[in-house]
LODOKOL-247799 format. One record per residue (C-alpha): residue in one letter; x, y, z. Coordinates in steps of 0.02 Angstrom, whole numbers, padded with zeros to 5 digits, always signed. Example, Ala and Ser with C-alpha at 12.3 -4.5 7.8 and 13.67 -1.06 7.14 Angstrom:
<nodes>
A+00615-00225+00390;S+00684-00053+00357;
</nodes>
This chain:
<nodes>
M+00000+00000+00000;T+00140+00119+00044;T+00223+00088-00123;V+00063+00123-00217;R+00031+00287-00125;R+00208+00346-00161;A+00190+00301-00343;R+00026+00397-00357;K+00103+00548-00272;H+00247+00544-00394;V+00127+00535-00541;R+00029+00685-00479;L+00187+00791-00460;W+00264+00746-00628;P+00158+00863-00736;L+00209+01012-00627;A+00392+00964-00640;A+00375+00943-00827;L+00295+01115-00844;A+00436+01191-00743;V+00566+01109-00855;V+00476+01165-01013;G+00465+01342-00944;L+00651+01342-00902;L+00696+01277-01075;S+00588+01410-01157;M+00675+01546-01057;V+00846+01475-01101;R+00800+01475-01286;A+00726+01649-01274;L+00888+01713-01199;G+00981+01651-01352;Q+01072+01499-01286;D+01002+01389-01424;F+00991+01518-01563;H+01157+01547-01649;V+01221+01544-01827;S+01390+01567-01910;N+01453+01594-02087;R+01600+01523-02183;E+01716+01660-02122;G+01682+01611-01941;L+01576+01764-01899;R+01450+01712-01765;M+01279+01785-01726;S+01168+01744-01577;I+01035+01827-01471;D+01104+01939-01335;K+01082+01847-01169;A+01119+01991-01050;D+00967+02097-01091;R+00785+02056-01125;D+00754+02189-01256;P+00801+02126-01430;A+00983+02133-01481;I+01100+02015-01569;H+01276+01972-01513;I+01415+01965-01643;I+01584+01881-01625;V+01721+01912-01752;P+01841+01763-01769;G+02028+01771-01741;G+02056+01819-01560;P+01987+01830-01382;E+01797+01844-01386;A+01796+01987-01260;E+01901+02092-01379;R+01808+02047-01540;S+01624+02048-01493;F+01486+02179-01488;N+01297+02196-01491;I+01179+02265-01624;L+01014+02331-01556;L+00869+02264-01658;P+00814+02405-01657;E+00867+02545-01540;H+00696+02625-01557;V+00536+02621-01660;T+00464+02794-01698;V+00314+02855-01798;R+00242+03024-01847;E+00057+03046-01878;Q+00002+03121-02043;G+00002+03310-02035;Q+00099+03318-01871;T+00274+03385-01840;E+00310+03291-01678;A+00359+03108-01685;K+00303+02977-01560;R+00416+02843-01488;L+00329+02673-01484;Y+00479+02579-01417;I+00653+02615-01352;Y+00784+02488-01303;Q+00816+02468-01117;P+00965+02366-01057;G+00947+02244-00913;P+00841+02095-00861;E+00676+02190-00846;G+00538+02177-00976;K+00463+02041-01083;I+00574+01931-01190;P+00521+01929-01374;Q+00467+01763-01448;W+00622+01735-01553;K+00625+01612-01697;Q+00770+01542-01796;V+00736+01508-01980;G+00892+01449-02068;N+01024+01585-02045;S+00894+01711-01984;L+00844+01764-01809;E+00676+01853-01800;Y+00532+01908-01689;T+00366+02002-01696;K+00287+02116-01566;E+00134+02228-01552;L+00167+02415-01532;S+00013+02524-01507;G-00084+02464-01658;I+00069+02420-01762;R+00128+02242-01784;F+00317+02260-01796;S+00433+02123-01858;A+00623+02121-01860;R+00737+01994-01942;A+00927+01978-01948;T+01002+01861-02078;L+01185+01813-02074;D+01259+01809-02249;S+01432+01769-02313;D+01489+01951-02297;G+01381+02022-02157;I+01205+02040-02089;L+01045+02090-02179;F+00912+02175-02071;H+00730+02173-02125;Y+00599+02278-02035;E+00413+02267-02068;F+00271+02377-02001;E+00090+02322-02017;N-00028+02465-01974;L-00180+02389-01887;S-00237+02556-01817;G-00351+02689-01889;T-00210+02815-01899;D-00108+02863-02052;Y+00077+02889-02021;D+00188+02996-02131;M+00339+02911-02058;A+00387+02746-01977;W+00566+02720-01923;A+00662+02577-01841;V+00844+02616-01801;T+00976+02481-01817;D+01109+02520-01688;P+01277+02428-01693;R+01377+02468-01537;F+01557+02438-01587;K+01633+02455-01413;T+01777+02335-01447;F+01848+02275-01612;F+01783+02422-01716;Y+01789+02551-01577;D+01841+02720-01648;P+01803+02861-01523;R+01900+02994-01620;L+01838+02937-01791;E+02011+02897-01855;R+01954+02741-01949;T+01774+02786-01998;Y+01743+02834-02179;V+01610+02894-02300;H+01615+02900-02489;H+01616+03055-02599;T+01626+03068-02788;N+01816+03070-02775;G+01827+02918-02661;F+01830+02874-02476;E+01866+03009-02347;L+01863+03008-02158;L+01691+03056-02094;A+01771+03183-01974;S+01907+03245-02093;E+01848+03425-02072;S+01872+03419-01882;P+02059+03389-01855;E+02049+03464-01680;R+01960+03305-01622;L+02127+03213-01625;T+02210+03320-01491;M+02070+03395-01386;P+02030+03308-01220;L+01908+03166-01249;N+01782+03241-01127;Q+01775+03397-01237;W+01759+03302-01400;L+01621+03190-01330;P+01473+03179-01330;A+01463+03213-01516;R+01367+03163-01672;Y+01445+03172-01844;P+01320+03172-01991;A+01354+03174-02177;Q+01208+03212-02291;F+01156+03100-02435;T+00988+03173-02492;A+00953+03289-02344;P+01010+03471-02357;I+01171+03525-02273;P+01134+03652-02135;R+01215+03823-02142;Q+01283+03803-01966;K+01403+03656-01978;V+01444+03645-01792;Q+01293+03649-01676;H+01306+03648-01486;R+01134+03589-01434;D+01042+03606-01269;D+01064+03422-01226;G+01252+03446-01217;I+01286+03354-01380;T+01387+03439-01517;Y+01339+03402-01698;Y+01475+03417-01831;Y+01403+03417-02008;K+01514+03371-02153;S+01514+03512-02282;R+01499+03397-02434;V+01364+03271-02476;V+01409+03087-02491;D+01370+02995-02652;M+01326+02828-02570;P+01215+02791-02418;L+01365+02706-02336;I+01471+02726-02181;A+01619+02610-02147;T+01739+02579-02003;L+01903+02484-02007;S+01943+02368-01862;V+02081+02411-01738;D+02201+02298-01834;H+02141+02369-02003;E+02105+02193-02067;W+01914+02194-02055;V+01780+02314-02117;A+01610+02351-02041;A+01505+02449-02166;S+01321+02496-02151;F+01221+02540-02306;T+01042+02548-02368;R+00945+02584-02526;D+00908+02766-02487;T+00920+02882-02337;G+00937+03066-02296;T+01090+03057-02184;V+01228+02939-02130;W+01306+02972-01961;S+01399+02906-01811;N+01402+02931-01624;P+01590+02909-01595;E+01568+02870-01411;L+01484+02707-01462;T+01558+02706-01638;C+01386+02663-01701;Q+01339+02676-01885;H+01171+02744-01945;V+01099+02741-02120;D+00918+02713-02068;P+00782+02754-02196;Q+00603+02804-02156;V+00442+02742-02238;A+00262+02803-02248;L+00134+02692-02160;P-00049+02724-02206;R-00186+02638-02105;G-00217+02459-02157;R-00053+02449-02252;T+00113+02362-02228;A+00281+02448-02252;F+00456+02378-02244;Y+00638+02414-02279;E+00810+02335-02264;V+00980+02387-02199;E+01139+02287-02220;I+01297+02287-02114;L+01447+02212-02201;I+01571+02130-02082;F+01712+02045-02173;R+01900+02033-02186;G+01948+02151-02326;S+01964+02332-02382;L+01857+02488-02402;E+01863+02470-02590;Q+01795+02293-02577;A+01654+02360-02468;R+01615+02489-02603;E+01607+02355-02736;I+01486+02252-02631;V+01375+02403-02601;L+01370+02443-02787;K+01319+02264-02822;E+01194+02235-02681;R+01116+02405-02642;A+00983+02394-02778;D+00927+02225-02711;L+00882+02294-02539;K+00694+02297-02517;E+00596+02453-02473;S+00409+02482-02487;I+00335+02630-02578;P+00154+02636-02516;T+00025+02706-02636;P-00118+02818-02579;
</nodes>
């Protein structure tokens, strides 16, 4: 009798234990311990496990992981602007740390992706590891009754190690006469104390107009340094600390390319219109490969036209 009672007790407890194990495994997978891909060059991509908000973790082969890894926020924020309005509205902004809800990540081949609801907009993000870098695809489905003139998701690579370039000594843009340092017109950055140079933003215009005032000290304490010539490609590239690798962000079309040197991020983010009941999308690519700036340019010339971007009709 005793044996039977113990057996029955064990049977009653087993479903609870199984649920706990399933829940733990789901959390482990959600934190990225089972989702990882790599390409032929040895570049590795996984879901960032330190924070719950969506980011991917990149490891460049060839040395200690701590010195050759960084995160890319997927995205840093999602912002919209209602039709006829001048002020934009932030639907989401990345917050580091363990708080918040983990997205329901999926791995499909070499892609990591998720979907979330944002105030009447179904937002999807996908990162696909290719042979020469990562392709980012963002999609906005407007389920609300509001028309938006602009929807914007900002890809944010934070190159705090292998591509770290706080004085913009290895970060380039392309003009009609070739590559040039993004901050070539600010030589004082190389000798001024770092706490005077930073915080800073350094934009170069592609289709957006160049402002008359090239250096702007704004109320938030950030200084903006505008390059005085337009770039002829929506591209910004940074050489690694050993000058052997290139990280280069590009897109099909954008107004401005820019960097925050304190993070050495790269931004080429386009914006799309999002009428009610419609779906809009666009793609950004970040090349990460062992090679040269000129090779990056050749890839951009070949692949830029293939990047997808919606053009909603009225």
